[in-house]
Each structure stands twice: as structure tokens, then as C-alpha cells.
py3Dmol code that shows the C-alpha trace and the ligand (Angstrom):
import py3Dmol

protein = """\
ATOM      1  CA  MET A   1     116.074-122.173  23.677  1.00  0.00           C
ATOM      2  CA  THR A   2     119.374-120.325  24.221  1.00  0.00           C
ATOM      3  CA  GLY A   3     122.431-121.283  26.553  1.00  0.00           C
ATOM      4  CA  GLY A   4     122.695-123.909  29.225  1.00  0.00           C
ATOM      5  CA  SER A   5     121.201-127.312  29.439  1.00  0.00           C
ATOM      6  CA  THR A   6     118.072-128.752  30.870  1.00  0.00           C
ATOM      7  CA  LEU A   7     117.951-131.334  33.558  1.00  0.00           C
ATOM      8  CA  ILE A   8     114.621-133.124  34.025  1.00  0.00           C
ATOM      9  CA  VAL A   9     114.158-135.106  37.339  1.00  0.00           C
ATOM     10  CA  GLY A  10     111.827-138.002  36.633  1.00  0.00           C
ATOM     11  CA  SER A  11     111.611-139.954  33.392  1.00  0.00           C
ATOM     12  CA  GLY A  12     108.067-141.106  33.559  1.00  0.00           C
ATOM     13  CA  LEU A  13     104.860-140.024  31.730  1.00  0.00           C
ATOM     14  CA  ILE A  14     105.435-136.271  32.188  1.00  0.00           C
ATOM     15  CA  GLY A  15     109.277-136.302  32.101  1.00  0.00           C
ATOM     16  CA  THR A  16     109.698-138.314  28.907  1.00  0.00           C
ATOM     17  CA  ALA A  17     107.128-136.078  27.018  1.00  0.00           C
ATOM     18  CA  THR A  18     108.709-132.958  28.215  1.00  0.00           C
ATOM     19  CA  ALA A  19     112.264-134.193  27.301  1.00  0.00           C
ATOM     20  CA  ARG A  20     110.826-135.080  23.815  1.00  0.00           C
ATOM     21  CA  CYS A  21     109.361-131.709  23.360  1.00  0.00           C
ATOM     22  CA  LEU A  22     112.585-129.898  24.482  1.00  0.00           C
ATOM     23  CA  ALA A  23     114.872-132.206  22.505  1.00  0.00           C
ATOM     24  CA  ARG A  24     113.220-131.165  19.222  1.00  0.00           C
ATOM     25  CA  ALA A  25     114.971-127.727  19.603  1.00  0.00           C
ATOM     26  CA  ASP A  26     117.832-128.441  21.996  1.00  0.00           C
ATOM     27  CA  ARG A  27     120.084-131.504  22.264  1.00  0.00           C
ATOM     28  CA  ARG A  28     121.130-130.675  25.935  1.00  0.00           C
ATOM     29  CA  VAL A  29     118.462-132.333  27.621  1.00  0.00           C
ATOM     30  CA  THR A  30     119.211-134.945  30.278  1.00  0.00           C
ATOM     31  CA  LEU A  31     116.584-136.966  32.253  1.00  0.00           C
ATOM     32  CA  VAL A  32     117.314-138.693  35.465  1.00  0.00           C
ATOM     33  CA  SER A  33     115.542-141.522  37.513  1.00  0.00           C
ATOM     34  CA  ARG A  34     116.548-144.430  39.564  1.00  0.00           C
ATOM     35  CA  ARG A  35     115.816-146.887  36.702  1.00  0.00           C
ATOM     36  CA  PRO A  36     116.110-146.316  32.963  1.00  0.00           C
ATOM     37  CA  PRO A  37     112.893-145.198  31.332  1.00  0.00           C
ATOM     38  CA  ALA A  38     110.870-147.488  29.011  1.00  0.00           C
ATOM     39  CA  VAL A  39     111.972-145.623  25.928  1.00  0.00           C
ATOM     40  CA  SER A  40     115.712-144.732  25.527  1.00  0.00           C
ATOM     41  CA  PRO A  41     116.100-140.990  25.617  1.00  0.00           C
ATOM     42  CA  GLY A  42     118.808-141.484  22.920  1.00  0.00           C
ATOM     43  CA  SER A  43     116.101-142.373  20.436  1.00  0.00           C
ATOM     44  CA  TYR A  44     114.822-138.801  20.489  1.00  0.00           C
ATOM     45  CA  GLY A  45     117.969-136.892  21.052  1.00  0.00           C
ATOM     46  CA  ALA A  46     118.089-136.650  24.860  1.00  0.00           C
ATOM     47  CA  ARG A  47     120.284-138.370  27.384  1.00  0.00           C
ATOM     48  CA  TRP A  48     119.578-140.323  30.597  1.00  0.00           C
ATOM     49  CA  ALA A  49     121.592-140.659  33.833  1.00  0.00           C
ATOM     50  CA  ALA A  50     120.800-142.802  36.932  1.00  0.00           C
ATOM     51  CA  LEU A  51     120.027-140.663  39.923  1.00  0.00           C
ATOM     52  CA  ASP A  52     118.077-141.070  43.292  1.00  0.00           C
ATOM     53  CA  ALA A  53     117.160-137.550  43.674  1.00  0.00           C
ATOM     54  CA  THR A  54     116.667-137.867  47.328  1.00  0.00           C
ATOM     55  CA  ASP A  55     120.370-138.501  47.694  1.00  0.00           C
ATOM     56  CA  VAL A  56     121.839-135.067  48.306  1.00  0.00           C
ATOM     57  CA  ARG A  57     125.457-135.914  47.552  1.00  0.00           C
ATOM     58  CA  ASP A  58     124.610-137.700  44.241  1.00  0.00           C
ATOM     59  CA  CYS A  59     122.413-134.683  43.299  1.00  0.00           C
ATOM     60  CA  ARG A  60     125.401-132.236  43.997  1.00  0.00           C
ATOM     61  CA  ARG A  61     127.660-134.374  41.972  1.00  0.00           C
ATOM     62  CA  LEU A  62     125.298-134.409  39.031  1.00  0.00           C
ATOM     63  CA  LEU A  63     124.719-130.527  39.289  1.00  0.00           C
ATOM     64  CA  ASP A  64     128.445-129.801  39.493  1.00  0.00           C
ATOM     65  CA  ARG A  65     128.782-131.812  36.192  1.00  0.00           C
ATOM     66  CA  LEU A  66     125.726-130.612  34.222  1.00  0.00           C
ATOM     67  CA  ARG A  67     125.236-127.056  35.729  1.00  0.00           C
ATOM     68  CA  PRO A  68     121.788-126.885  34.109  1.00  0.00           C
ATOM     69  CA  GLU A  69     120.177-123.596  33.391  1.00  0.00           C
ATOM     70  CA  ARG A  70     116.891-124.942  33.685  1.00  0.00           C
ATOM     71  CA  VAL A  71     115.448-127.845  35.891  1.00  0.00           C
ATOM     72  CA  VAL A  72     112.124-129.513  35.665  1.00  0.00           C
ATOM     73  CA  LEU A  73     111.004-131.617  38.818  1.00  0.00           C
ATOM     74  CA  VAL A  74     108.692-134.412  37.591  1.00  0.00           C
ATOM     75  CA  HIS A  75     109.733-137.242  39.859  1.00  0.00           C
ATOM     76  CA  GLY A  76     107.578-139.582  41.911  1.00  0.00           C
ATOM     77  CA  PRO A  77     105.947-140.978  43.940  1.00  0.00           C
ATOM     78  CA  SER A  78     102.803-140.041  41.734  1.00  0.00           C
ATOM     79  CA  ASP A  79     100.610-142.885  42.681  1.00  0.00           C
ATOM     80  CA  VAL A  80      97.745-141.252  44.862  1.00  0.00           C
ATOM     81  CA  THR A  81      96.852-144.611  46.304  1.00  0.00           C
ATOM     82  CA  TRP A  82     100.327-145.596  47.245  1.00  0.00           C
ATOM     83  CA  CYS A  83     100.723-142.215  48.872  1.00  0.00           C
ATOM     84  CA  GLU A  84      97.652-142.628  50.968  1.00  0.00           C
ATOM     85  CA  ALA A  85      99.194-145.863  52.245  1.00  0.00           C
ATOM     86  CA  ASN A  86     102.685-144.459  52.661  1.00  0.00           C
ATOM     87  CA  PRO A  87     102.300-140.812  53.716  1.00  0.00           C
ATOM     88  CA  ASP A  88     105.438-140.359  55.423  1.00  0.00           C
ATOM     89  CA  GLU A  89     107.565-141.725  52.779  1.00  0.00           C
ATOM     90  CA  ALA A  90     105.676-139.744  50.077  1.00  0.00           C
ATOM     91  CA  ARG A  91     106.129-136.433  52.003  1.00  0.00           C
ATOM     92  CA  ALA A  92     109.820-137.024  52.708  1.00  0.00           C
ATOM     93  CA  ALA A  93     110.653-137.879  49.104  1.00  0.00           C
ATOM     94  CA  HIS A  94     108.654-134.928  47.536  1.00  0.00           C
ATOM     95  CA  VAL A  95     110.015-132.471  50.081  1.00  0.00           C
ATOM     96  CA  ALA A  96     113.550-133.697  50.105  1.00  0.00           C
ATOM     97  CA  VAL A  97     113.855-133.553  46.291  1.00  0.00           C
ATOM     98  CA  ALA A  98     112.307-130.038  46.122  1.00  0.00           C
ATOM     99  CA  ASP A  99     114.561-128.814  49.175  1.00  0.00           C
ATOM    100  CA  THR A 100     117.726-130.308  47.402  1.00  0.00           C
ATOM    101  CA  PHE A 101     117.380-128.506  44.105  1.00  0.00           C
ATOM    102  CA  ALA A 102     116.185-125.420  45.592  1.00  0.00           C
ATOM    103  CA  THR A 103     119.224-125.403  47.807  1.00  0.00           C
ATOM    104  CA  LEU A 104     121.812-126.611  45.284  1.00  0.00           C
ATOM    105  CA  ALA A 105     120.439-124.722  42.018  1.00  0.00           C
ATOM    106  CA  PRO A 106     118.708-121.568  43.326  1.00  0.00           C
ATOM    107  CA  ASP A 107     119.645-119.711  40.285  1.00  0.00           C
ATOM    108  CA  SER A 108     118.370-122.112  37.714  1.00  0.00           C
ATOM    109  CA  ARG A 109     114.948-121.861  36.462  1.00  0.00           C
ATOM    110  CA  ILE A 110     113.109-124.713  38.330  1.00  0.00           C
ATOM    111  CA  ILE A 111     109.716-125.667  37.268  1.00  0.00           C
ATOM    112  CA  MET A 112     107.937-128.256  39.447  1.00  0.00           C
ATOM    113  CA  ILE A 113     104.765-129.997  38.271  1.00  0.00           C
ATOM    114  CA  SER A 114     102.369-130.041  41.026  1.00  0.00           C
ATOM    115  CA  THR A 115      98.717-131.197  41.199  1.00  0.00           C
ATOM    116  CA  ASP A 116      95.075-130.300  41.756  1.00  0.00           C
ATOM    117  CA  ASN A 117      95.162-132.567  44.760  1.00  0.00           C
ATOM    118  CA  VAL A 118      96.529-129.581  46.808  1.00  0.00           C
ATOM    119  CA  PHE A 119      92.919-128.627  46.792  1.00  0.00           C
ATOM    120  CA  ASP A 120      90.139-130.486  48.964  1.00  0.00           C
ATOM    121  CA  GLY A 121      87.856-130.793  45.841  1.00  0.00           C
ATOM    122  CA  SER A 122      84.878-128.674  47.365  1.00  0.00           C
ATOM    123  CA  SER A 123      85.173-125.959  44.595  1.00  0.00           C
ATOM    124  CA  ALA A 124      84.482-126.706  40.929  1.00  0.00           C
ATOM    125  CA  HIS A 125      87.022-124.309  39.715  1.00  0.00           C
ATOM    126  CA  ASN A 126      90.351-123.797  41.452  1.00  0.00           C
ATOM    127  CA  THR A 127      92.477-120.699  40.159  1.00  0.00           C
ATOM    128  CA  GLU A 128      95.705-119.467  41.384  1.00  0.00           C
ATOM    129  CA  SER A 129      94.052-117.370  43.988  1.00  0.00           C
ATOM    130  CA  ALA A 130      92.266-120.276  45.588  1.00  0.00           C
ATOM    131  CA  SER A 131      93.746-121.367  48.940  1.00  0.00           C
ATOM    132  CA  PRO A 132      95.216-124.813  48.944  1.00  0.00           C
ATOM    133  CA  ALA A 133      93.728-127.368  51.639  1.00  0.00           C
ATOM    134  CA  PRO A 134      94.740-130.861  50.624  1.00  0.00           C
ATOM    135  CA  ALA A 135      92.486-133.569  51.742  1.00  0.00           C
ATOM    136  CA  ASN A 136      94.832-136.634  50.899  1.00  0.00           C
ATOM    137  CA  ALA A 137      98.548-137.652  51.579  1.00  0.00           C
ATOM    138  CA  TYR A 138      99.560-137.031  48.124  1.00  0.00           C
ATOM    139  CA  GLY A 139      98.208-133.493  48.038  1.00  0.00           C
ATOM    140  CA  ARG A 140      99.831-132.797  51.498  1.00  0.00           C
ATOM    141  CA  ALA A 141     103.172-134.115  50.129  1.00  0.00           C
ATOM    142  CA  LYS A 142     103.155-132.039  46.939  1.00  0.00           C
ATOM    143  CA  LEU A 143     101.907-128.895  48.701  1.00  0.00           C
ATOM    144  CA  ALA A 144     104.843-129.242  51.341  1.00  0.00           C
ATOM    145  CA  ALA A 145     107.188-129.608  48.376  1.00  0.00           C
ATOM    146  CA  GLU A 146     105.868-126.586  46.654  1.00  0.00           C
ATOM    147  CA  GLN A 147     106.412-124.680  49.906  1.00  0.00           C
ATOM    148  CA  ALA A 148     110.012-125.966  50.317  1.00  0.00           C
ATOM    149  CA  LEU A 149     110.894-124.966  46.782  1.00  0.00           C
ATOM    150  CA  LEU A 150     109.585-121.496  46.619  1.00  0.00           C
ATOM    151  CA  ALA A 151     111.101-120.800  50.095  1.00  0.00           C
ATOM    152  CA  LYS A 152     114.731-121.230  48.869  1.00  0.00           C
ATOM    153  CA  ALA A 153     114.429-120.751  44.929  1.00  0.00           C
ATOM    154  CA  PRO A 154     112.291-117.565  44.476  1.00  0.00           C
ATOM    155  CA  ARG A 155     112.614-117.805  40.626  1.00  0.00           C
ATOM    156  CA  SER A 156     110.961-121.236  40.581  1.00  0.00           C
ATOM    157  CA  VAL A 157     107.503-121.858  39.277  1.00  0.00           C
ATOM    158  CA  ILE A 158     104.952-124.325  40.545  1.00  0.00           C
ATOM    159  CA  LEU A 159     102.798-125.479  37.510  1.00  0.00           C
ATOM    160  CA  ARG A 160      99.863-127.310  39.129  1.00  0.00           C
ATOM    161  CA  VAL A 161      98.443-129.513  36.471  1.00  0.00           C
ATOM    162  CA  SER A 162      95.124-131.319  36.284  1.00  0.00           C
ATOM    163  CA  LEU A 163      94.915-135.013  35.237  1.00  0.00           C
ATOM    164  CA  VAL A 164      97.414-135.758  32.448  1.00  0.00           C
ATOM    165  CA  TYR A 165      96.599-138.235  29.687  1.00  0.00           C
ATOM    166  CA  GLY A 166      98.352-139.556  26.581  1.00  0.00           C
ATOM    167  CA  HIS A 167      99.298-142.918  24.872  1.00  0.00           C
ATOM    168  CA  GLU A 168     100.980-145.688  26.960  1.00  0.00           C
ATOM    169  CA  PRO A 169     101.361-149.135  25.589  1.00  0.00           C
ATOM    170  CA  ALA A 170      99.292-151.730  27.191  1.00  0.00           C
ATOM    171  CA  ASP A 171     102.417-153.917  28.137  1.00  0.00           C
ATOM    172  CA  ALA A 172     104.540-151.066  29.447  1.00  0.00           C
ATOM    173  CA  ASP A 173     104.762-152.783  32.910  1.00  0.00           C
ATOM    174  CA  ALA A 174     102.440-155.141  34.361  1.00  0.00           C
ATOM    175  CA  ASP A 175     102.608-153.395  37.726  1.00  0.00           C
ATOM    176  CA  LYS A 176     102.207-149.928  36.420  1.00  0.00           C
ATOM    177  CA  TRP A 177      98.964-148.149  36.668  1.00  0.00           C
ATOM    178  CA  LEU A 178      98.335-146.431  33.385  1.00  0.00           C
ATOM    179  CA  ASN A 179      96.808-143.084  32.912  1.00  0.00           C
ATOM    180  CA  PHE A 180      93.124-142.996  32.993  1.00  0.00           C
ATOM    181  CA  PHE A 181      92.622-142.425  29.071  1.00  0.00           C
ATOM    182  CA  ALA A 182      95.192-145.261  28.247  1.00  0.00           C
ATOM    183  CA  ALA A 183      93.698-147.673  30.809  1.00  0.00           C
ATOM    184  CA  CYS A 184      90.179-146.901  29.293  1.00  0.00           C
ATOM    185  CA  ALA A 185      91.324-147.111  25.726  1.00  0.00           C
ATOM    186  CA  HIS A 186      93.036-150.490  26.082  1.00  0.00           C
ATOM    187  CA  ARG A 187      90.050-152.121  27.851  1.00  0.00           C
ATOM    188  CA  LEU A 188      87.442-150.653  25.497  1.00  0.00           C
ATOM    189  CA  ARG A 189      89.250-151.818  22.322  1.00  0.00           C
ATOM    190  CA  ARG A 190      89.344-155.209  23.792  1.00  0.00           C
ATOM    191  CA  GLY A 191      85.606-154.982  24.293  1.00  0.00           C
ATOM    192  CA  GLU A 192      85.870-154.938  28.081  1.00  0.00           C
ATOM    193  CA  PRO A 193      83.655-152.878  30.376  1.00  0.00           C
ATOM    194  CA  VAL A 194      85.162-149.634  32.086  1.00  0.00           C
ATOM    195  CA  GLU A 195      83.766-148.730  35.501  1.00  0.00           C
ATOM    196  CA  ALA A 196      84.265-144.853  35.895  1.00  0.00           C
ATOM    197  CA  PRO A 197      83.069-142.515  38.625  1.00  0.00           C
ATOM    198  CA  ASP A 198      80.053-140.206  37.595  1.00  0.00           C
ATOM    199  CA  ASP A 199      80.682-138.092  40.675  1.00  0.00           C
ATOM    200  CA  HIS A 200      84.472-137.130  40.072  1.00  0.00           C
ATOM    201  CA  TRP A 201      85.161-134.191  37.989  1.00  0.00           C
ATOM    202  CA  THR A 202      88.253-133.348  36.255  1.00  0.00           C
ATOM    203  CA  THR A 203      89.877-130.847  33.757  1.00  0.00           C
ATOM    204  CA  PRO A 204      91.994-133.407  31.781  1.00  0.00           C
ATOM    205  CA  VAL A 205      95.115-132.174  29.983  1.00  0.00           C
ATOM    206  CA  LEU A 206      96.615-133.817  26.967  1.00  0.00           C
ATOM    207  CA  LEU A 207     100.280-134.904  27.726  1.00  0.00           C
ATOM    208  CA  ASP A 208     101.665-133.072  24.580  1.00  0.00           C
ATOM    209  CA  ASP A 209     100.055-129.821  25.811  1.00  0.00           C
ATOM    210  CA  VAL A 210     101.627-130.097  29.271  1.00  0.00           C
ATOM    211  CA  ALA A 211     105.027-130.637  27.570  1.00  0.00           C
ATOM    212  CA  GLU A 212     104.400-127.709  25.262  1.00  0.00           C
ATOM    213  CA  VAL A 213     103.456-125.357  28.214  1.00  0.00           C
ATOM    214  CA  THR A 214     106.442-126.516  30.329  1.00  0.00           C
ATOM    215  CA  ALA A 215     108.826-125.954  27.327  1.00  0.00           C
ATOM    216  CA  ALA A 216     107.334-122.440  26.698  1.00  0.00           C
ATOM    217  CA  LEU A 217     107.696-121.560  30.482  1.00  0.00           C
ATOM    218  CA  LEU A 218     111.274-122.728  30.546  1.00  0.00           C
ATOM    219  CA  ARG A 219     111.830-120.374  27.386  1.00  0.00           C
ATOM    220  CA  CYS A 220     110.313-117.388  29.125  1.00  0.00           C
ATOM    221  CA  GLY A 221     113.006-114.613  29.541  1.00  0.00           C
ATOM    222  CA  HIS A 222     110.851-112.690  31.856  1.00  0.00           C
ATOM    223  CA  PRO A 223     109.921-113.203  35.545  1.00  0.00           C
ATOM    224  CA  LEU A 224     106.962-115.667  36.147  1.00  0.00           C
ATOM    225  CA  PRO A 225     104.386-115.931  38.755  1.00  0.00           C
ATOM    226  CA  PRO A 226     105.431-118.488  41.468  1.00  0.00           C
ATOM    227  CA  VAL A 227     102.254-120.471  40.871  1.00  0.00           C
ATOM    228  CA  LEU A 228     100.402-121.331  37.646  1.00  0.00           C
ATOM    229  CA  HIS A 229      97.451-123.525  37.018  1.00  0.00           C
ATOM    230  CA  LEU A 230      97.019-125.709  33.948  1.00  0.00           C
ATOM    231  CA  GLY A 231      93.644-127.551  33.195  1.00  0.00           C
ATOM    232  CA  GLY A 232      92.128-128.556  30.112  1.00  0.00           C
ATOM    233  CA  PRO A 233      88.954-126.438  28.734  1.00  0.00           C
ATOM    234  CA  ASP A 234      86.527-129.251  29.573  1.00  0.00           C
ATOM    235  CA  ARG A 235      85.122-130.020  33.090  1.00  0.00           C
ATOM    236  CA  VAL A 236      83.950-133.673  32.847  1.00  0.00           C
ATOM    237  CA  THR A 237      83.205-136.757  34.984  1.00  0.00           C
ATOM    238  CA  ARG A 238      85.407-139.727  34.515  1.00  0.00           C
ATOM    239  CA  ALA A 239      82.299-141.464  33.185  1.00  0.00           C
ATOM    240  CA  GLU A 240      81.704-138.753  30.583  1.00  0.00           C
ATOM    241  CA  TRP A 241      85.353-138.748  29.656  1.00  0.00           C
ATOM    242  CA  ALA A 242      85.331-142.525  29.199  1.00  0.00           C
ATOM    243  CA  THR A 243      82.261-142.246  27.070  1.00  0.00           C
ATOM    244  CA  ALA A 244      84.143-139.743  24.940  1.00  0.00           C
ATOM    245  CA  VAL A 245      86.980-142.160  24.568  1.00  0.00           C
ATOM    246  CA  ALA A 246      84.699-144.862  23.570  1.00  0.00           C
ATOM    247  CA  ARG A 247      83.151-142.826  20.901  1.00  0.00           C
ATOM    248  CA  ALA A 248      86.628-141.873  19.466  1.00  0.00           C
ATOM    249  CA  LEU A 249      87.710-145.529  19.351  1.00  0.00           C
ATOM    250  CA  GLY A 250      84.238-146.716  17.800  1.00  0.00           C
ATOM    251  CA  ALA A 251      83.619-148.900  20.789  1.00  0.00           C
ATOM    252  CA  PRO A 252      80.055-149.333  22.308  1.00  0.00           C
ATOM    253  CA  ALA A 253      79.392-146.390  24.817  1.00  0.00           C
ATOM    254  CA  GLU A 254      77.521-148.936  26.821  1.00  0.00           C
ATOM    255  CA  LEU A 255      80.775-150.532  28.037  1.00  0.00           C
ATOM    256  CA  VAL A 256      81.173-147.608  30.220  1.00  0.00           C
ATOM    257  CA  LYS A 257      79.550-148.316  33.583  1.00  0.00           C
ATOM    258  CA  PRO A 258      79.050-145.132  35.663  1.00  0.00           C
ATOM    259  CA  VAL A 259      79.689-145.910  39.317  1.00  0.00           C
ATOM    260  CA  PRO A 260      80.063-143.852  42.667  1.00  0.00           C
ATOM    261  CA  ARG A 261      83.802-142.549  43.288  1.00  0.00           C
ATOM    262  CA  ALA A 262      83.594-143.968  46.743  1.00  0.00           C
ATOM    263  CA  ARG A 263      83.494-147.499  45.189  1.00  0.00           C
ATOM    264  CA  THR A 264      86.732-147.041  43.103  1.00  0.00           C
ATOM    265  CA  ARG A 265      90.347-146.399  43.615  1.00  0.00           C
ATOM    266  CA  TYR A 266      89.593-142.739  43.265  1.00  0.00           C
ATOM    267  CA  ALA A 267      87.911-142.779  46.707  1.00  0.00           C
ATOM    268  CA  SER A 268      90.700-140.614  48.245  1.00  0.00           C
ATOM    269  CA  ARG A 269      90.806-138.045  45.478  1.00  0.00           C
ATOM    270  CA  PRO A 270      89.076-134.740  45.724  1.00  0.00           C
ATOM    271  CA  ALA A 271      85.557-134.760  44.149  1.00  0.00           C
ATOM    272  CA  ASN A 272      86.480-131.787  41.971  1.00  0.00           C
ATOM    273  CA  ALA A 273      89.973-132.277  40.502  1.00  0.00           C
ATOM    274  CA  CYS A 274      89.676-129.245  38.459  1.00  0.00           C
ATOM    275  CA  LEU A 275      92.018-126.410  37.621  1.00  0.00           C
ATOM    276  CA  ALA A 276      91.753-123.209  35.910  1.00  0.00           C
ATOM    277  CA  SER A 277      93.994-120.272  35.373  1.00  0.00           C
ATOM    278  CA  GLU A 278      93.434-116.457  35.610  1.00  0.00           C
ATOM    279  CA  VAL A 279      97.163-116.045  34.617  1.00  0.00           C
ATOM    280  CA  LEU A 280      98.437-118.387  32.052  1.00  0.00           C
ATOM    281  CA  PRO A 281      96.392-117.256  29.093  1.00  0.00           C
ATOM    282  CA  ALA A 282      97.866-113.704  29.452  1.00  0.00           C
ATOM    283  CA  LEU A 283     101.462-114.792  29.593  1.00  0.00           C
ATOM    284  CA  PRO A 284     103.471-113.750  26.608  1.00  0.00           C
ATOM    285  CA  GLY A 285     104.759-116.964  24.634  1.00  0.00           C
ATOM    286  CA  VAL A 286     102.621-119.348  26.714  1.00  0.00           C
ATOM    287  CA  GLY A 287      98.967-118.052  26.500  1.00  0.00           C
ATOM    288  CA  ASP A 288      98.763-118.582  22.809  1.00  0.00           C
ATOM    289  CA  ILE A 289      99.443-122.379  23.206  1.00  0.00           C
ATOM    290  CA  THR A 290      96.226-124.345  22.576  1.00  0.00           C
ATOM    291  CA  VAL A 291      95.104-126.562  25.392  1.00  0.00           C
ATOM    292  CA  ARG A 292      92.993-129.109  23.575  1.00  0.00           C
ATOM    293  CA  GLY A 293      89.516-130.500  25.055  1.00  0.00           C
ATOM    294  CA  VAL A 294      88.702-134.233  25.891  1.00  0.00           C
ATOM    295  CA  ARG A 295      87.040-134.809  22.428  1.00  0.00           C
ATOM    296  CA  GLU A 296      89.886-133.359  20.359  1.00  0.00           C
ATOM    297  CA  GLY A 297      92.379-135.160  22.626  1.00  0.00           C
ATOM    298  CA  ALA A 298      90.432-138.631  22.077  1.00  0.00           C
ATOM    299  CA  ARG A 299      90.261-138.089  18.406  1.00  0.00           C
ATOM    300  CA  LEU A 300      93.934-137.243  18.237  1.00  0.00           C
ATOM    301  CA  LEU A 301      94.942-140.313  20.407  1.00  0.00           C
ATOM    302  CA  ALA A 302      92.452-142.890  19.019  1.00  0.00           C
ATOM    303  CA  ALA A 303      94.659-143.890  16.134  1.00  0.00           C
ATOM    304  CA  ARG A 304      97.518-144.705  18.565  1.00  0.00           C
ATOM    305  CA  PHE A 305      95.134-147.142  20.442  1.00  0.00           C
ATOM    306  CA  THR A 306      93.659-148.926  17.327  1.00  0.00           C
ATOM    307  CA  GLY A 307      96.879-150.580  15.863  1.00  0.00           C
ATOM    308  CA  PRO A 308      97.822-154.095  16.720  1.00  0.00           C
ATOM    309  CA  GLU A 309      98.351-154.439  20.519  1.00  0.00           C
ATOM    310  CA  PRO A 310     101.571-156.124  21.280  1.00  0.00           C
ATOM    311  CA  SER A 311     101.208-159.380  23.288  1.00  0.00           C
ATOM    312  CA  ALA A 312     102.094-159.083  27.022  1.00  0.00           C
TER     313      ALA A 312
END
"""
ligand_1 = """\
48
LIG
N 100.276 -137.711 35.875
C 99.470 -136.861 36.149
O 98.294 -136.781 35.819
C 99.934 -135.645 37.066
C 99.189 -134.573 37.288
C 99.541 -133.631 37.920
C 100.887 -133.642 38.724
N 101.625 -134.692 38.395
C 102.932 -134.794 38.943
O 103.968 -134.841 37.994
C 105.102 -135.664 38.326
C 105.314 -136.597 37.354
O 104.188 -137.421 37.020
P 104.209 -138.652 36.060
O 102.797 -138.937 35.852
O 105.222 -138.420 34.992
O 104.807 -139.814 37.057
P 105.530 -141.111 36.721
O 105.089 -141.600 35.363
O 105.186 -142.139 37.883
O 107.069 -140.850 36.803
C 107.830 -140.543 37.949
C 109.164 -140.636 37.516
O 109.851 -140.259 38.710
C 111.041 -141.169 38.911
N 111.331 -141.175 40.377
C 110.690 -141.447 41.419
N 111.363 -141.371 42.539
C 112.724 -140.933 42.144
C 113.719 -140.556 42.835
N 113.866 -140.702 44.236
N 114.891 -140.142 42.165
C 114.778 -139.989 40.794
N 113.650 -140.236 40.088
C 112.628 -140.705 40.784
C 110.505 -142.575 38.520
O 111.458 -143.456 38.115
P 112.162 -144.361 39.179
O 111.097 -145.046 39.989
O 112.829 -145.375 38.152
O 113.106 -143.570 39.857
C 109.700 -142.031 37.091
O 110.642 -141.900 36.281
C 104.749 -136.298 39.741
O 105.340 -135.390 40.705
C 103.245 -136.010 39.862
O 102.849 -135.682 41.235
C 101.172 -135.794 37.669
"""
view = py3Dmol.view(width=600, height=400)
view.addModel(protein, "pdb")
view.setStyle({"model": 0}, {"cartoon": {"style": "trace"}})
view.addModel(ligand_1, "xyz")
view.setStyle({"model": 1}, {"stick": {}})
view.zoomTo()
view.show()
């Protein structure tokens, strides 16, 4: 990566993985969030600074100091259930941050990670040419943020990503909802049953692949389309996916109990949380990145879930 630094707004699951990926080649990576991340960015060559990204004055001060060439927006709120209960706060936070960075850093390459929840779930495959029609508060907040960003920062890229999964420790934070793969894997290895909808389809993407694609987009010297989709190659129900996790861990597949989506915390999610791209595979420097399927992802991650589990 040449010239300038990278600012990553949000130091959670995707922010941390993206920072790790970028810091392998470039030491000028700064993560920001209100509280410090669980893993110190110093341990992998990045830096962290405290910032509430909804505070315009603090954002201006930070941008004046860092003058980043690249900005990645991966801040919360990311919990779909919380957004449904707090729709105004969710929308206000997402729109405020997008608007602030679009206003204060319009010449930076800004990538905002968005979601399949901008679609209502009626179609099994949503490509970039599909019209968004969010059916939940989270999707409405993210779509409004997409529009706020593109209105003022035309070089920006919205990267809509399907369900992201990767390793997270079981005891990371008692109140934190782990990504679906990690939540399943921890339960299955303890021999506990996992209830998973058999009527909720998704195209899951491995966290490392999301980070690789994001880093490659940041490196692109050429203009990019304003909206890109990133989904994994497999369209699976959560129940099928949980079964693949069980097989990779050597846990009994019978521990996975298929249930209707309406009975679970996924009730407000689109039935089809699926994304496909008609653009990404043809992008030079990006299209050659292999986005792995759920079985390979489960095989790669299994070892990280089979070591000794730290006590909570
Ligand atoms: N995970 C997925 O499957 C997925 C899929 C598609 C799209 N996305 C989108 O990708 C983004 C990141 O997702 P994630 O899974 O990495 O979320 P996450 O693990 O919940 O991390 C969110 C991060 O944002 C920070 N944050 C929240 N409010 C902030 C604020 N006002 N100022 C600064 N930092 C703030 C949080 O830290 P503090 O609370 O300490 O500030 C946290 O570090 C979200 O916008 C989500 O909509 C996620």
C-alpha cells in the first residue's frame, strides 16, 4: 500500500480483522472506537485511539491529526435485535457517522461495510442491480447511511457483506453476542444442543476473506463502482451451516435442532440474507481473491475451537 495512512472506525469483529490484514503490509493503521478493543492493536502493529464517531468535533480533530488517505467505516450498532428495539438511535448513529466522514474526508477512499439487510429477503440472490427495500430497522439505518455517504463522498465504496464468521473466544464478553459460527462451535464442543433455523438462508463469508477483499479495494488505484456485494459461494440455511460446523468439529450432527426462524432471535431478519456479485469477480486485484465456502471455512476454523477453552 503506498502513501498515507488508514483509519478504521470501529474495532470489533470486522474492524480488528481488517486492521490485522492491513498492518501486515503497512504500519500506519489506526483503529478507533469508544472503548479499547479486546485485543491490543499494538500486538499486531496497528494503533488504537478513543473516539465517539458520532461526535463531529472529535472526528474533525482526529482527521486533522491523522489525515488518512483511506477510511474504513465498520462501526456499530451492529446488533440487529438491538436496532429493532432502538430504531431511531440506530439510524441516527449510522447516518451521523457516514455524513461526518463524507463531509470531513470527501477525498479519502472511504469504504463502508454494509449488509444484506438492505434487502427484504424475498429474493434468493441479490446482486448489485437489485433494488434495496429493507424490512427491518437495522437495514433501514444502514441504507440511510449508504445514501448519506455516497451523496457527499462520490469516491466512496459501499461493500455490502453477507453474514460474517470467524473465531471469537467464548469468554470475550458475557454480554456480547458472538457471530453465529463461534456461538455454534462453542456450544457444540461443550456437547450442548444448537437451535438453528431451517428457513433462514444466508451466504456466509469468512472474516479473513472480508478483510482481504476490503484491503484489496483500498489498494485499488482505479475508480470503483459505488456499491459492491460480497457473499460466500454457498447458500445455506443456518441449520445446514450449523451441521457443517458440527461435522468439522467432530461433534454429533444430532445436536443441531432445526427450528422455524420465527421462533428465534432471527425473526426480524430477511428470510434470504444472501448476496451475490456481478461486479467483484471482474475487478482487477480483487476478483482473484478466493472467497471460501462454509465447509472449507469450518475446516479452517475448527482447530481454533478445539483447544482448551479458557474458564469464564
Ligand atoms: N458482522 C457481520 O456479520 C456484518 C455483516 C455485514 C455488515 N456488517 C457491518 O459491519 C460493521 C461492523 O460489524 P462488526 O461485526 O465488526 O461489529 P462489532 O463487532 O459490533 O463492532 C462494532 C465496533 O463499532 C464500535 N462503535 C460503535 N459505536 C461507535 C461510535 N459511536 N464511535 C466509534 N466506534 C463505535 C464498537 O466499539 P465501542 O462500542 O467501544 O465504541 C465496536 O468496536 C457494522 O456496521 C455492521 O453493520 C457486519
